[in-house]
GULOFI-177382 format. One line per field, with one value per residue: y, z, x of N, C-alpha, C in turn; residue number from 1. Coordinates in steps of 0.02 Angstrom, whole numbers, plus 50000, padded with zeros to 5 digits. Each point is the difference from the previous one (the first is absolute). Layout:
N
nyy = c(Y|...)
nzz = c(Z|...)
nxx = c(X|...)
cayy = c(Y|...)
cazz = c(Z|...)
caxx = c(X|...)
cyy = c(Y|...)
czz = c(Z|...)
cxx = c(X|...)
pos = c(NUM|...)
END
This chain:
87
nyy = c(49941|50056|50027|50056|50022|50047|50047|50048|49992|50029|49952|49945|49989|49953|49975|49941|49978|49954|49944|49979|49951|49961|49971|50047|50019|50051|49964|49949|50041|50024|49940|49980|50058|49986|50031|49945|49975|50033|49992|50002|50059|49956|50004|49943|49994|50059|49991|50045|49952|50011|49990|50036|50023|49936|50015|49962|49935|49980|49971|50059|49959|49993|50049|49973|50036|49969|50057|49970|50035|50023|50015|50056|50009|50035|50047|50024|50049|50032|50040|50023|50007|49949|50003|50013|49959|49990|50022)
nzz = c(50000|49977|50035|50034|49999|50045|49986|50044|49986|50040|49971|50016|49942|50016|49942|50030|49940|50037|49971|50038|50040|49987|50035|49962|50040|50040|50048|49974|49995|50061|50022|49969|50021|50043|50032|50037|49942|49969|50054|50020|49990|49959|50057|49975|50038|49975|49935|49996|49994|49940|49993|49945|50035|50010|50061|49989|50004|50010|50047|49986|49987|49938|49967|49946|49974|50057|50034|50006|50056|49987|50063|49977|50045|50021|49992|50050|49956|50057|49976|49993|49944|50034|50020|49934|50008|50050|49948)
nxx = c(50042|49974|50051|49994|50062|49983|50046|49991|50064|50043|50037|49968|49971|49955|49979|49996|49982|49972|50021|49950|50015|49949|50047|50026|50049|49986|50027|49967|49948|50013|50011|49947|49975|50049|49952|50002|50015|49951|49963|50064|49971|49973|49966|49977|50054|50016|49992|49952|49954|49975|49935|50006|50053|49994|50022|50053|50002|50062|49964|49974|49950|50022|49967|49976|50050|50017|50000|50059|49993|50060|49985|50028|50046|49949|50046|49966|50004|50012|49955|50062|49966|49974|50064|50005|49948|50042|50036)
cayy = c(50059|50062|50052|50054|50022|50069|50032|50069|50023|50071|50012|49948|49975|49940|49963|49939|49947|49936|49940|49959|49942|50018|49998|50043|50049|50066|49992|49967|50047|50049|49966|49981|50058|50025|50066|49996|50003|50064|50055|49971|50034|49965|49951|49979|49986|50062|50043|49979|49971|50002|49980|50052|50051|49972|49963|49927|49965|49966|49933|50006|49970|50049|49985|50026|50072|50038|50046|49999|50065|50004|50069|50026|50041|50071|50042|50066|50055|50060|50057|50054|50062|50010|50045|50070|50026|50031|50067)
cazz = c(50000|49995|50051|49994|50061|49991|50053|49985|50047|49995|49939|49951|49996|49957|49994|49966|49992|50011|49999|50060|50007|50024|50073|50022|50054|49990|50005|49939|49944|50009|49985|49929|49955|49990|50030|50057|49974|49967|50048|50064|50056|50018|50054|50014|50072|50037|49962|49995|49936|49991|49937|49982|50051|50065|50029|50001|50022|49947|49990|49969|49933|49948|49950|49933|49992|50060|49998|50063|50009|50052|50023|50033|50058|49985|50055|49996|50008|50016|49958|50041|49983|50046|50054|49976|50006|50065|50000)
caxx = c(49958|50038|49991|50048|50034|50019|50039|50019|50051|50015|50036|49984|49931|49996|49937|50021|49951|50035|49959|50011|49955|49933|49999|50055|49990|50030|50073|50025|49997|50054|50064|50003|49999|50068|50013|50045|50068|50011|49991|50019|49969|49938|50007|49932|49993|49983|49955|49931|49981|49928|49969|49951|49993|49983|50056|49994|50060|50037|49971|49934|49992|49984|49950|50014|49994|50017|50057|50037|50032|50052|49997|50060|49986|49994|50021|49970|50046|49963|50017|50027|49966|49944|50021|49997|49932|49991|50030)
cyy = c(50061|50047|50054|50012|50070|50026|50071|50024|50074|50017|49951|49982|49940|49972|49939|49952|49934|49943|49957|49940|50022|50000|50046|50048|50066|49994|49969|50047|50052|49969|49988|50061|50031|50068|49998|50003|50069|50059|49975|50036|49968|49947|49979|49980|50061|50045|49971|49977|50003|49970|50051|50047|49975|49959|49925|49970|49968|49932|50001|49968|50054|49974|50031|50076|50042|50046|50001|50066|49996|50073|50020|50043|50074|50039|50070|50053|50062|50058|50057|50066|50014|50048|50073|50030|50037|50072|50055)
czz = c(50000|50056|49987|50069|49986|50060|49977|50055|49992|49936|49944|50004|49954|50003|49958|49998|50006|49998|50060|49998|50028|50076|50030|50055|49979|49999|49937|49940|50005|49983|49925|49953|49988|50032|50058|49978|49971|50049|50070|50061|50022|50052|50021|50073|50038|49964|49999|49928|49995|49934|49987|50058|50069|50026|50002|50026|49940|49983|49966|49930|49951|49955|49934|49999|50061|49987|50069|50005|50058|50020|50033|50059|49978|50062|49990|50014|50013|49958|50045|49986|50047|50056|49979|50007|50065|50001|49990)
cxx = c(50044|49980|50053|50032|50024|50037|50016|50047|50012|50037|49982|49926|50000|49929|50018|49941|50037|49950|50020|49952|49933|49994|50053|49979|50032|50076|50029|50000|50056|50067|50008|50007|50069|50015|50049|50073|50017|49998|50015|49971|49934|50016|49930|49989|49978|49950|49929|49987|49924|49979|49945|49986|49980|50058|49986|50066|50034|49971|49931|50000|49978|49944|50022|49989|50017|50060|50031|50039|50049|50004|50066|49978|49999|50019|49971|50053|49958|50025|50022|49966|49941|50018|49995|49931|49989|50026|49948)
pos = c(1|2|3|4|5|6|7|8|9|10|11|12|13|14|15|16|17|18|19|20|21|22|23|24|25|26|27|28|29|30|31|32|33|34|35|36|37|38|39|40|41|42|43|44|45|46|47|48|49|50|51|52|53|54|55|56|57|58|59|60|61|62|63|64|65|66|67|68|69|70|71|72|73|74|75|76|77|78|79|80|81|82|83|84|85|86|87)
END
């Protein structure tokens, strides 16, 4: 069956269609798609994973057409310009 694995890093983005067995898990799709070799910053042990925007586990079974999403950590940066409003 065909599924997609997507990742949007701070410097790299990827969308990979991958063929997996009908009983494949999220983890198997990520391993098979090749992103772990191309983007060493991906660490599935610490990063959140989802399917179509909903968090899931690496052991979740996949369905035809699923989009596996690897979420990078987002760091909030406070805008220093907010302090100028007090003048």
